[in-house]
C-alpha positions in Angstrom: -9.5 4.2 -4.8 -10.7 7.3 -2.9 -7.4 7.9 -0.9 -5.4 7.6 -4.1 -7.8 9.7 -6.2 -7.9 12.5 -3.7 -4.2 13.1 -4.0 -3.8 12.9 -7.8 -2.6 16.2 -9.2 -2.9 15.4 -12.9 -3.7 12.6 -15.3 -3.0 11.9 -19.0 -5.1 9.5 -21.1 -2.7 7.2 -23.0 -5.2 5.0 -24.7 -8.8 3.8 -24.7 -10.3 0.9 -26.6 -13.6 -0.9 -26.3 -16.7 -2.5 -27.7 -20.1 -3.4 -26.3 -18.7 -5.9 -23.8 -15.2 -4.7 -22.9 -13.4 -1.4 -22.4 -9.7 -0.8 -21.6 -8.4 2.6 -20.5 -4.7 3.3 -19.9 -3.5 6.5 -18.3 -0.7 8.1 -16.4 -1.3 9.7 -13.1 0.8 12.2 -11.1 0.8 12.9 -7.4 3.0 15.4 -5.4 5.8 12.9 -4.8 5.3 10.8 -8.0 5.7 12.4 -11.4 4.5 9.4 -13.4 2.4 6.4 -12.3 1.0 4.4 -15.3 -2.2 2.4 -14.7 -4.8 0.5 -16.7 -8.4 -0.4 -16.1 -10.2 -3.2 -17.8 -14.0 -3.1 -17.7 -16.4 -6.0 -18.5 -19.9 -4.9 -19.4 -23.1 -7.0 -19.6 -26.6 -5.7 -20.0 -25.4 -2.1 -19.9 -23.8 -2.5 -16.5 -20.2 -2.9 -15.4 -19.9 -6.5 -14.1 -16.2 -6.7 -13.5 -13.3 -4.3 -13.2 -9.6 -5.1 -13.1 -7.1 -2.4 -12.2 -3.4 -2.7 -12.8 -0.9 -0.1 -11.8 2.9 0.3 -11.5 3.7 0.4 -7.8 7.4 1.1 -8.4 7.1 4.9 -8.6 5.3 4.9 -5.2 7.9 2.6 -3.7 10.7 4.8 -4.9 9.1 7.9 -3.6 8.5 6.5 -0.2 12.0 5.0 0.1 10.5 1.5 0.2 12.7 0.6 -2.7 16.2 2.1 -3.3 17.6 2.1 -6.8 20.8 0.1 -7.2 23.9 2.1 -8.2 26.8 0.5 -9.9 
């Protein structure tokens, strides 16, 4: 995550929920070439320690910015 995190210019917390065993954080990140990149992180906690982490993010904004994906026009 370091290369990604080092280039983030802003973030906005969209939602955060949790209890003693699970936490879910959803946020929107921006980078110089990407205005909006939504992501979510799901944490599993046992004995006061994070035991699992699952990160999901929308790759489409990055693919569009890099030209890897070109939007269809009709």
